C-alpha positions in Angstrom: -7.2 -7.7 29.5 -5.3 -5.0 27.7 -2.2 -6.4 29.0 -2.9 -9.9 28.3 -4.1 -9.5 24.6 -0.8 -7.0 24.4 1.0 -10.4 25.5 -0.5 -12.5 23.0 0.0 -9.9 20.4 3.9 -9.5 21.2 4.2 -13.3 21.3 2.7 -13.8 17.7 5.4 -11.3 16.4 7.7 -13.2 18.2 6.1 -16.6 16.5 6.7 -15.0 13.1 9.6 -13.3 13.8 11.4 -16.5 14.5 10.2 -18.2 11.3 11.6 -14.8 9.5 14.8 -15.5 11.1 14.9 -19.1 10.6 15.2 -19.8 14.3 13.6 -23.1 14.3 13.8 -23.7 18.1 12.3 -21.0 19.4 9.6 -21.3 16.6 8.2 -24.9 18.1 8.9 -23.2 21.4 6.5 -20.5 20.8 4.0 -22.6 18.8 3.5 -24.7 21.8 3.1 -21.9 23.8 0.3 -20.2 21.7 -1.7 -23.6 21.4 -4.9 -23.5 22.7 -5.9 -27.3 22.5 -7.2 -27.7 18.9 -3.7 -28.9 17.7 -0.2 -27.7 16.6 -0.7 -27.7 13.4 -4.0 -25.7 13.2 -2.5 -23.0 15.4 0.7 -22.9 13.3 -1.7 -22.4 10.3 -4.0 -19.7 11.9 -1.4 -17.5 13.4 -1.1 -14.9 10.6 0.0 -11.0 10.2 -2.7 -7.9 9.5 -1.7 -9.1 5.7 -2.9 -12.6 6.8 0.5 -14.1 6.0 1.4 -17.2 8.1 4.7 -18.9 9.3 5.0 -20.5 5.8 4.7 -16.9 4.0 7.5 -15.4 6.4 10.0 -18.3 6.3 9.6 -18.7 2.9 10.4 -15.2 1.9 13.7 -14.8 4.0 14.8 -18.5 2.5 14.6 -20.4 5.6 14.3 -23.5 3.9 14.5 -25.7 7.4 11.4 -24.0 9.0 9.6 -24.9 5.6 10.3 -28.7 5.8 9.2 -28.7 9.6 6.0 -27.0 8.7 5.0 -29.2 5.4 6.8 -32.3 6.2 6.1 -32.3 9.9 2.9 -30.3 10.2 1.5 -30.6 6.8 0.7 -27.4 5.9 -0.8 -26.2 2.9 1.7 -25.3 0.9 0.0 -23.3 -1.6 -1.9 -21.2 1.3 -2.7 -17.4 0.1 -2.2 -14.4 1.9 -4.2 -11.1 1.8 -2.5 -10.5 -1.7 -3.6 -13.8 -3.4 0.3 -14.8 -2.8 1.6 -17.9 -2.1 5.1 -18.8 0.0 6.3 -19.7 -3.4 6.0 -16.5 -5.0 7.5 -14.8 -2.2 10.4 -16.8 -2.1 10.9 -16.4 -5.7 10.4 -12.6 -5.3 13.4 -12.8 -3.0 15.7 -14.6 -5.1 15.5 -17.4 -2.8 16.2 -20.2 -5.5 16.8 -23.2 -2.8 13.6 -22.8 -0.9 11.5 -21.8 -4.1 12.8 -25.0 -5.7 12.0 -27.1 -2.7 8.6 -25.7 -2.3 8.2 -26.8 -6.0 9.1 -30.4 -5.1 6.5 -30.4 -2.5 3.8 -30.0 -4.7 3.5 -25.8 -4.8 1.8 -24.9 -8.1 4.6 -22.6 -9.8 1.0 -21.7 -12.2 -0.6 -19.8 -9.3 -0.9 -15.9 -9.6 -1.2 -13.1 -7.2 -4.7 -11.5 -7.4 -2.6 -8.9 -9.7 -1.9 -12.2 -12.3 2.0 -12.3 -11.3 3.5 -15.8 -11.0 6.8 -17.2 -10.1 8.1 -17.0 -13.5 7.3 -13.1 -13.5 9.2 -13.2 -10.3 12.4 -14.9 -11.4 12.7 -13.6 -14.7 12.2 -9.6 -13.3 15.3 -10.5 -10.7 17.2 -12.7 -13.3 17.4 -15.6 -11.3 18.3 -17.8 -14.2 18.5 -21.2 -12.4 14.6 -20.8 -11.2 13.5 -19.5 -14.1 15.4 -22.2 -16.1 13.8 -24.8 -13.5 10.3 -23.5 -13.9 10.2 -23.5 -17.8 11.3 -27.5 -17.6 8.4 -27.9 -15.3 6.1 -26.5 -18.2 5.4 -22.9 -16.7 4.2 -21.3 -19.9 6.5 -18.4 -20.7 3.6 -15.8 -22.2 1.6 -16.2 -19.2 0.0 -13.0 -18.5 -0.3 -10.7 -15.9 -1.9 -7.1 -15.5 1.6 -5.8 -15.9 2.4 -8.1 -19.3 4.6 -10.9 -19.7 7.5 -12.5 -17.8 9.4 -11.0 -21.0 8.2 -7.5 -20.5 9.1 -8.0 -16.3 12.2 -9.4 -17.6 13.3 -6.4 -19.9 11.2 -3.6 -17.8 14.1 -4.7 -15.3 16.7 -4.9 -17.7 17.5 -8.7 -17.2 19.2 -9.8 -20.3 20.0 -12.9 -19.3 16.3 -13.5 -18.4 15.6 -12.1 -21.6 17.9 -14.1 -23.7 16.3 -17.9 -21.9 13.0 -16.7 -22.4 13.6 -15.8 -26.0 15.0 -19.2 -26.5 12.2 -20.8 -25.4 9.6 -18.8 -27.6 8.7 -16.1 -25.4 6.4 -13.5 -27.6 8.8 -10.8 -28.2 5.8 -8.8 -29.1 3.4 -10.1 -26.4 1.4 -6.3 -25.2 -0.4 -5.4 -22.3 -3.7 -3.6 -22.3 -1.9 -0.4 -22.6 0.0 -1.5 -25.3 3.6 -1.9 -23.4 5.5 -4.4 -24.8 8.9 -6.1 -23.9 10.9 -3.5 -26.3 9.3 -0.2 -25.0 10.0 -1.8 -21.6 13.8 -2.5 -22.6 13.9 1.3 -23.6 12.4 2.9 -20.5 14.4 1.1 -18.5 17.9 2.1 -20.5 18.9 -1.2 -20.9 20.3 -1.7 -24.6 21.5 -5.3 -23.8 18.0 -6.4 -23.5 16.9 -3.9 -26.4 20.0 -6.0 -28.9 18.5 -9.1 -27.7 14.7 -8.3 -28.6 15.4 -6.6 -32.2 17.2 -10.1 -33.1 14.1 -11.9 -31.8 11.8 -9.7 -34.6 10.7 -6.9 -32.0 8.8 -4.2 -33.5 10.3 -0.7 -33.5 7.4 1.4 -34.2 4.5 0.1 -31.7 3.0 3.4 -29.8 2.0 3.0 -26.4 -0.1 6.1 -25.3 0.7 8.0 -28.4 4.6 7.4 -28.1 7.2 5.2 -29.5 10.3 3.6 -28.1 12.4 6.3 -29.7 10.3 8.8 -27.9 11.0 7.5 -24.6 14.5 6.9 -26.0 14.7 10.8 -27.0 13.8 11.7 -23.5 16.0 9.3 -21.8 18.9 11.1 -24.3 20.6 7.5 -24.4 22.5 7.9 -27.8 23.5 4.1 -27.9 20.0 3.3 -27.7 18.9 6.0 -30.2 21.1 4.7 -32.5 19.8 1.1 -32.1 16.3 2.2 -33.1 17.2 3.8 -35.8 19.4 1.0 -37.3 16.5 -1.3 -36.5 14.1 1.3 -38.9 12.3 3.3 -36.1 10.8 5.8 -37.8 12.1 9.6 -36.6 9.6 11.5 -37.9 5.9 9.6 -36.2 4.5 12.3 -33.8 3.5 11.7 -30.3 0.2 12.4 -28.4 1.2 16.4 -28.4 2.1 16.3 -32.2 6.3 15.9 -31.4 8.8 14.2 -32.8 11.6 12.5 -31.3 14.0 15.3 -32.3 11.6 17.5 -30.1 11.2 15.5 -27.3 15.0 15.3 -27.4 15.6 18.9 -27.4 12.8 19.6 -24.7 15.1 17.6 -22.5 18.0 19.7 -23.2 19.8 16.3 -25.0 22.0 17.8 -27.3 23.4 14.6 -28.4 20.2 12.9 -29.0 19.2 15.9 -31.0 22.3 16.0 -33.3 21.7 12.0 -34.0 18.2 12.7 -34.9 18.4 15.9 -36.9 19.9 14.5 -40.0 16.8 12.1 -40.3 14.0 14.2 -39.2 11.5 16.0 -41.6 11.9 19.9 -41.3 9.1 21.2 -39.2 7.4 24.3 -39.7 6.8 25.6 -36.3 10.6 25.6 -35.5 11.9 29.1 -36.7 15.3 27.8 -37.6 15.9 24.5 -38.6 19.1 23.7 -36.9 20.3 22.0 -34.0 20.5 25.2 -32.2 17.6 26.7 -33.4 15.7 23.3 -32.3 17.2 23.2 -28.7 16.3 26.9 -28.3 13.0 27.0 -29.7 12.0 23.7 -27.7 13.5 24.7 -24.4 11.9 28.4 -24.7 8.8 26.2 -25.4 9.3 24.0 -22.0 10.0 27.3 -20.2 6.5 28.9 -20.9 5.1 25.3 -19.8 6.7 25.5 -16.6 5.6 29.2 -16.1 2.0 28.2 -17.1 2.6 25.0 -14.3 3.8 27.2 -11.6 1.2 29.9 -12.1 -1.3 27.4 -11.3 0.6 25.8 -8.3 0.4 29.6 -7.0 -3.1 30.1 -7.4 -3.7 26.0 -6.1 -1.9 27.0 -3.1 -3.4 30.4 -2.3 -7.0 28.0 -1.8 -5.0 24.8 -0.5 -3.5 24.7 3.0 0.2 23.5 2.9 0.7 20.6 4.9 4.1 22.0 6.1 2.3 25.1 7.8 1.0 22.3 10.4 2.2 23.4 13.7 3.6 20.7 15.4 4.2 21.1 19.4 7.3 20.2 21.1 5.8 17.6 22.9 4.4 16.2 19.5 7.6 16.3 18.2 9.1 14.7 21.2 6.9 11.7 20.9 7.4 11.6 17.3 11.4 11.1 18.0 10.7 8.3 20.7 8.4 6.7 17.9 11.2 6.7 15.3 13.9 5.4 17.5 11.4 2.6 18.2 11.2 2.0 14.5 15.3 2.4 13.7 15.3 -0.5 16.1 12.5 -2.4 14.8 13.8 -2.1 11.4 17.6 -3.5 12.3 16.0 -6.3 13.5 14.4 -6.6 10.3 10.8 -6.6 12.0 9.6 -4.4 9.3 5.9 -4.8 10.8 6.8 -3.6 14.1 8.6 -0.9 12.5 5.6 0.6 10.3 3.7 0.8 13.5 6.3 2.8 14.9 6.8 4.9 11.9 3.0 5.5 11.8 2.8 6.6 15.1 5.7 9.2 14.7 3.8 10.4 11.8 0.4 11.0 13.3 2.4 13.1 15.8 4.8 15.1 13.5 3.2 14.9 9.9 5.7 17.6 8.4 8.8 15.5 8.7 9.6 13.7 5.5 12.1 11.2 7.0 9.1 9.5 8.6 7.9 9.0 5.7 10.9 7.6 3.9 11.7 5.3 6.5 8.1 3.8 6.3 8.3 3.7 2.3 11.5 1.5 2.6 9.7 -1.0 5.3 7.0 -1.4 2.9 9.5 -2.0 0.0 11.0 -5.0 2.3 7.8 -6.0 3.0 6.8 -6.2 -0.6 4.1 -3.8 -0.2 4.8 -1.6 -3.6 1.7 0.3 -3.5 2.0 1.5 -0.1 5.7 1.9 -0.7 4.8 4.1 -3.6 2.3 6.3 -1.6 4.7 7.1 1.1 7.4 7.9 -1.5 5.3 10.4 -3.1 4.1 12.1 0.0 7.8 12.4 1.2 8.4 13.9 -2.1 5.6 16.2 -1.9 7.4 17.1 1.2 10.7 17.5 0.4 10.6 17.7 -3.6 14.3 18.8 -3.8 15.6 15.8 -1.4 17.4 13.0 -3.1 16.4 10.1 -0.9 13.1 11.4 -1.4 13.4 10.6 -5.1 15.4 7.5 -4.5 12.6 6.2 -2.5 9.7 7.0 -5.2 12.1 5.5 -7.6 12.7 2.4 -5.4 8.8 1.7 -5.4 7.3 2.7 -8.7 9.0 0.2 -10.8 7.8 -2.3 -8.4 4.3 -0.9 -8.3 4.5 -0.8 -12.0 4.9 -4.3 -12.5 2.6 -5.4 -9.9 -0.3 -3.4 -11.8 -0.8 -0.5 -9.7 -2.7 2.4 -11.6 -0.6 5.8 -11.6 -2.3 7.4 -14.6 -5.1 6.6 -16.9 -2.8 8.0 -19.6 -0.2 5.5 -20.6 2.4 7.9 -21.5 2.3 9.3 -18.3 3.1 5.7 -16.9 5.8 5.3 -19.3 7.4 8.8 -18.4 7.0 8.2 -14.8 8.9 4.6 -15.0 11.5 6.1 -16.8 11.9 8.8 -14.1 11.8 5.7 -11.3 14.5 4.1 -13.2 16.6 7.0 -13.3 16.2 7.7 -10.1 16.8 4.3 -8.9 19.9 4.0 -10.7 21.2 7.0 -9.5 21.1 6.3 -5.8 21.2 2.5 -5.6 24.0 1.3 -3.3 24.0 4.8 -1.9 21.2 4.9 -0.4 19.8 2.0 1.0 19.8 3.1 5.1 17.0 4.9 6.6 17.5 8.6 8.1 
């Protein structure tokens, strides 16, 4: 019985993989083999993975338009069928930048206004990746440019992903430059967090407010923390107030000094009113004072960590037997092979088995995080990335994995912290990590 069940599972995986790779002949052959008499269309519609994604989702996600045509025109499948996350095939195609497939689905009746469970629509995804052709096409179909999601409007997505062309198109179509999320995140603040001067300038020209506050921090605080001279100057020129304090009672110049951003301090110093708690009111004096305060804070955190570690078992103290390490290595190889075939679900299963055998190997978490990213599972990707970084905090790849996962999870509304300033800081660090390692660290370990 177990052998039969395994064979069926393998055939289902091959079936969905054929849809993913666009092998239509193999797909039809496997569909016929899986048909148990209830009809080919019903069989194909019912075969789904653990996330309730069917052949149409997989084909659309990989831009296999011919497979989509077969499913919709010959089998008459529902074009707006949803997976476990409430996402349609159109959402999958748009997020991956498959413009032709996305436009075909819309022409077949796909509703571009249908959001995922987190509220993100096709317009959000096209804006976030800079797919201008699809963006204009969607707007021409009457999709609202200010449609809300848990992480804001398409303009917030575009600005936060550093997509000036998307920002320009949305503003040309009267998108609100001052739209806010429930946490008071605006397009302008998102552009600053992403370090996008081009987006920032477009938003300011459109009338975006520069002195908004989110979680107690202004865009100038975020810019000071990033240390970008161009963005700081741009904000100041537009009227940002350098004397507003954040929730910790710090002015932007203090934030910059705490980070050791001397250039930022030099720009902000002449415009900042003297702070009585800083003994020496000079550029060097502010830097020295804030670095000293930061050092004290780090020592306090270190002491707290030492106390916590004294009563909390360390994960790296788990003993892994040689036999377990061998089994973990074998499972890892299976995962690597599956990843090369772009069979990400099988890779996830293999890496999970490897982690069960050896929970101390950070590379396994890193690899599984990458698989989750490829599958569009931002929250799972972030959880693995954070666990990976906890095991190896100084490993650049761990930082990259977290950087790759966090912007996606931010824009999918994943709750990272109830305090918005922490969310903004985390997003900034993620963008910074992603930018630093992008293009140099796309492979598995």
